[in-house]
Structures are given as structure tokens and as C-alpha cells.
C-alpha positions as CSV (number, residue, x, y, z in Angstrom):
1,M,109.9,101.0,84.5
2,R,112.8,100.0,86.7
3,T,110.7,100.4,89.8
4,E,107.9,98.2,88.4
5,L,110.5,95.6,87.2
6,N,112.0,95.6,90.7
7,L,108.5,94.9,92.1
8,F,107.9,92.0,89.7
9,L,111.4,90.5,90.3
10,L,110.8,90.8,94.1
11,A,107.5,89.0,93.7
12,L,109.2,86.4,91.6
13,S,111.9,85.8,94.2
14,F,109.3,85.6,97.0
15,F,107.1,83.0,95.3
16,T,109.6,80.9,93.4
17,R,113.2,79.5,93.6
18,L,114.2,81.3,90.4
19,P,117.2,83.6,90.8
20,V,116.8,87.3,90.2
21,A,119.2,90.2,89.5
22,N,121.5,91.4,92.3
23,W,120.2,95.0,91.9
24,V,116.7,94.1,93.1
25,E,115.9,96.2,96.1
26,Y,114.1,94.6,99.0
27,S,112.1,96.6,101.5
28,Q,108.8,96.0,103.3
29,Q,107.2,98.7,101.2
30,N,108.4,97.2,98.0
31,L,107.2,93.7,99.0
32,N,103.9,95.2,100.0
33,K,103.5,96.6,96.5
34,S,104.8,93.6,94.7
35,N,101.5,91.7,95.2
36,R,100.2,93.6,92.2
37,Y,102.3,91.1,90.1
38,F,101.0,87.9,91.7
39,S,99.1,86.9,88.5
40,L,102.0,87.9,86.3
41,V,104.3,85.6,88.3
42,G,101.7,82.9,87.6
43,W,101.9,83.6,83.8
44,F,105.7,83.5,84.0
45,V,106.0,80.2,86.0
46,G,103.2,78.6,84.0
47,G,104.9,79.6,80.7
48,I,108.1,77.8,81.9
49,L,106.1,74.7,82.8
50,S,104.3,74.8,79.4
51,L,107.6,74.8,77.6
52,G,108.8,72.1,79.8
53,F,105.8,69.9,79.1
54,I,106.3,70.2,75.3
55,G,109.7,68.7,75.8
56,L,108.6,66.1,78.3
57,N,105.8,65.0,76.1
58,Q,108.2,64.2,73.3
59,L,110.4,62.0,75.6
60,F,107.8,60.2,77.7
61,P,104.3,58.7,77.7
62,I,101.7,61.3,78.8
63,D,101.3,60.0,82.4
64,V,105.1,60.0,83.0
65,A,105.4,63.5,81.4
66,V,102.6,64.8,83.7
67,W,104.4,63.4,86.7
68,C,107.7,65.0,85.6
69,L,105.8,68.3,85.1
70,L,104.5,68.1,88.7
71,V,108.0,67.6,90.0
72,L,109.2,70.6,87.9
73,S,106.4,72.8,89.3
74,L,107.4,71.9,92.9
75,L,111.0,72.7,92.2
76,L,110.2,76.0,90.6
77,T,108.0,77.2,93.4
78,G,109.8,75.5,96.3
79,V,106.5,73.9,97.4
80,F,105.6,77.3,98.7
81,H,101.8,77.3,98.2
82,E,101.5,73.5,99.0
83,D,103.2,74.2,102.3
84,G,100.6,76.8,103.1
85,L,97.8,74.4,102.3
86,A,99.2,71.7,104.5
87,D,99.8,74.1,107.4
88,M,96.3,75.5,107.1
89,A,94.8,72.0,107.1
90,D,96.7,71.1,110.2
91,G,95.7,74.3,111.9
92,F,92.0,74.1,111.2
93,G,91.8,70.4,111.6
94,G,93.7,70.2,114.9
95,G,92.9,73.5,116.5
96,F,89.7,74.3,118.5
97,T,90.3,77.9,119.3
98,K,91.7,80.8,117.2
99,A,94.9,80.8,119.2
100,D,95.3,77.0,118.7
101,K,94.8,77.3,115.0
102,L,97.3,80.1,114.6
103,R,99.9,78.2,116.8
104,I,99.5,74.9,114.9
105,M,99.8,76.7,111.5
106,K,103.1,78.1,112.5
107,D,104.5,74.7,113.6
108,S,106.9,73.5,111.0
109,R,106.0,69.9,111.7
110,L,103.5,68.2,109.3
111,G,100.5,66.5,110.9
112,T,97.8,64.1,109.7
113,Y,95.5,66.8,108.4
114,G,98.2,68.5,106.5
115,S,99.5,65.2,105.1
116,A,96.1,64.3,103.9
117,A,95.5,67.7,102.3
118,L,98.8,67.7,100.5
119,I,98.4,64.1,99.2
120,L,94.9,64.9,97.9
121,A,96.1,68.1,96.2
122,L,99.0,66.4,94.5
123,I,97.0,63.4,93.4
124,A,94.3,65.8,92.1
125,K,96.8,67.6,89.9
126,L,98.2,64.4,88.5
127,M,94.8,63.1,87.6
128,L,93.4,66.3,86.3
129,W,96.6,67.2,84.3
130,T,96.5,63.7,82.7
131,H,92.9,64.2,81.6
132,L,93.7,67.7,80.3
133,A,96.9,66.8,78.5
134,L,95.7,68.1,75.1
135,W,95.1,71.5,76.5
136,L,97.8,71.6,79.2
137,I,100.2,74.0,77.5
138,W,97.4,76.6,77.5
139,L,95.8,75.7,80.8
140,V,98.8,75.7,83.1
141,P,99.8,79.3,82.6
142,I,96.1,80.4,82.7
143,T,95.5,78.5,86.0
144,Y,98.7,79.6,87.6
145,A,97.8,83.2,86.8
146,L,94.1,83.0,87.8
147,S,94.7,81.1,91.0
148,R,97.3,83.5,92.2
149,A,95.0,86.4,91.3
150,T,92.3,84.8,93.5
151,A,94.7,84.7,96.4
152,A,95.7,88.3,95.8
153,F,92.0,89.4,95.8
154,L,91.6,87.6,99.1
155,L,94.6,89.5,100.5
156,T,93.0,92.8,99.6
157,L,89.5,92.0,100.7
158,T,90.2,90.3,104.0
159,P,91.8,91.6,107.2
160,Y,95.2,90.2,108.2
161,V,95.6,88.1,111.3
162,E,99.1,88.6,112.6
163,A,101.0,85.5,113.6
164,E,104.5,85.5,115.1
165,G,107.2,85.0,112.4
166,S,104.8,85.3,109.5
167,K,106.5,86.0,106.1
168,S,103.2,87.4,104.7
169,K,103.1,90.4,107.0
170,P,104.8,92.8,104.6
171,L,102.3,91.7,101.9
172,A,99.4,92.4,104.1
173,E,99.8,96.0,105.2
174,N,98.3,99.0,103.4
175,Q,96.9,97.2,100.5
176,T,95.1,99.4,97.9
177,T,92.7,98.9,95.0
178,K,95.6,99.6,92.7
179,E,97.2,96.2,93.4
180,S,93.9,94.4,92.7
181,L,93.3,96.4,89.6
182,I,96.7,95.5,88.2
183,N,96.2,91.8,89.0
184,F,92.8,92.0,87.3
185,I,94.4,93.6,84.1
186,F,96.9,90.8,83.9
187,I,94.2,88.1,84.0
188,L,92.1,89.7,81.2
189,P,94.0,87.8,78.4
190,I,92.3,84.7,79.7
191,S,89.1,85.8,78.1
192,L,90.9,85.9,74.7
193,I,92.2,82.3,75.1
194,L,89.3,80.4,76.7
195,H,85.8,80.1,75.3
196,W,83.5,82.7,76.8
197,K,81.3,80.0,78.4
198,L,84.2,78.5,80.2
199,T,85.5,81.9,81.3
200,L,82.1,82.8,82.7
201,V,81.8,79.6,84.7
202,L,85.3,79.9,86.0
203,V,84.7,83.5,87.2
204,I,81.4,82.4,88.9
205,C,83.0,79.4,90.6
206,L,86.0,81.3,91.8
207,A,83.8,84.2,93.0
208,I,81.7,81.8,95.0
209,F,84.8,80.1,96.4
210,L,86.4,83.5,97.4
211,A,83.2,84.6,99.2
212,V,82.7,81.4,101.1
213,Y,86.4,81.0,101.9
214,R,86.7,84.6,103.1
215,R,83.7,84.2,105.3
216,F,85.1,80.9,106.7
217,L,88.5,82.5,107.5
218,I,86.9,85.5,109.3
219,K,84.7,83.3,111.3
220,Q,87.5,80.9,112.3
221,I,90.5,83.1,112.9
222,G,89.3,86.7,112.1
223,G,91.0,87.0,108.7
224,F,93.8,85.6,106.6
225,T,97.4,84.4,107.2
226,G,100.2,83.5,104.8
227,D,99.2,79.9,105.0
228,T,95.6,80.5,104.2
229,L,96.7,82.5,101.1
230,G,98.7,79.4,100.0
231,G,95.6,77.4,100.7
232,A,93.5,79.7,98.6
233,Q,95.9,79.4,95.6
234,Q,95.9,75.6,95.8
235,I,92.2,75.1,96.2
236,S,91.3,77.6,93.5
237,E,93.8,75.9,91.2
238,V,92.1,72.5,91.7
239,I,88.7,74.2,91.2
240,I,89.8,75.6,87.8
241,Y,91.0,72.2,86.6
242,L,87.8,70.5,87.8
243,V,85.7,72.9,85.9
244,V,87.7,72.4,82.7
245,V,87.5,68.6,83.1
246,A,83.7,68.9,83.4
247,F,83.6,70.9,80.2
248,V,85.8,68.2,78.5
249,Q,83.6,65.4,79.8
250,H,80.5,67.0,78.3
251,N,82.2,68.0,75.0
252,L,81.9,71.7,75.7
253,P,84.3,74.1,74.0
254,I,87.5,74.9,75.9
255,L,89.4,77.4,73.8
256,G,87.9,80.5,72.2
257,G,88.7,84.1,71.3
258,F,91.4,84.4,68.8
259,L,92.2,80.7,69.1
260,G,88.6,79.6,68.5
């Protein structure tokens, strides 16, 4: 139990700005194994945001509360995944060869493509969260868990492209089906919260996205990097919210299972 807790806290410290216990042991092997808790980290961070939204919604109008929630989410994660999305957009938008794309992605400067991708992603969340305000306390933890599981599956199913100074290298080596299985187990509660029709559509949409995105990465650069994992998380998060908004727009059921 202590070993597994160590792995979870290691994943939490890697993907968020939350402090962890001093006794947590870091090693490349431990960080490699910690990806089994990507989705659990999503549940944890999403739960914090849900509690925060309950309080914010009591203090402010819904649009202001949603904006404050977005700020809180960026503070909690340190803009970790958004940074990956922006770097990926700069790399694929400005590079013509594999070497150019990898070099640009590692450049800390933000370019036009990255700025555009980041602005669109943040605006999308603001708009979609505002539309989904009635269900936000349920949807944020679900989406955080499911989008991070999608990135974890990509990591397991796609070869790693080594880039100088990459922080994702320890996560990319010697991945096993055990990590994917544990992430899958941690997203199973989603089927108890969401209506089965919505769950089915989400699974289909994310599976299509994962297949297309994986093929695109292999064709462009030969596999994934840490930035493309962040891009996968951000894009899949927006896809999930878009699907739910479509269900709301057509008066289809959102919650199901024991909440139905």
C-alpha cells in the first residue's frame, strides 16, 4: 500500500502544483510506474475543482464563477497540459520536418500557432463550462479523469520519440498493460454516473480521436512526446465537453446509473 501511495503521490506532484509528503521517493522507475494513476489524479484534481465551484457559485454569478474556476484549475495544474498543447501547436504549425517540429516544441518561447491554440482551448472551456453549469460538479472530475486516461492510453500504445531535455522520458520507458488496466479500472465509475448513452458516445468519440491522433503523430514525428501527451489531454477534454453540450442541446439524458 505504501508503494502504491508513493506512486500516486509522485504522479500528483508531477502533474500538479500540490505539495506532497517529504517521504515520497522519486526514481525513474517509480515515475515510469506512476502513470497508472493518471486518471486517479484527474479524479482528485477534478474533485477539488468541484468543491471550489460549489463555493464560487454561492459568491458570484455563474459566468464569473466559471472564470474563477478556470483560474483555479490553471493554478492547481501549473498550466502543465496547456503548455504541452501550445508547444505542440507551434511545433506542428511551424515545422516542416520531423527535426524542425521536435526542435520547435522544445523551444520555451510561445509562437503564433501556440498562442492561437491556447486561446481557443481556454475560450472553449469558458463557454462549455458556462453551458454545463448545472452539471459541472459531476462533469469536471469525470472529464479530468477520462481525458488523462486517454493520454495514458496514448502513451502505452504509441512509440516514444526522444527529445533533448524531455520530462516525459521516464514515463515513456517500459510501459506495460498493467498501467493501462489500472487506469481503465479507475475510469469505470464514470459508467455509474453518466447515462449509458452518453457514456457510449464518449467512448466512441475518444476512441476515434485516439486512433486518428496516434496515426497523425506517428506519421508526423514517429510517435509521441511529452508535449503531444499534453495536447491529447487538452483536446480530449474539449471533445468530452462538446459531446455533453450536444446532449444538453438535444434534451438527451446526462446523468444515469445510481444517480438516474
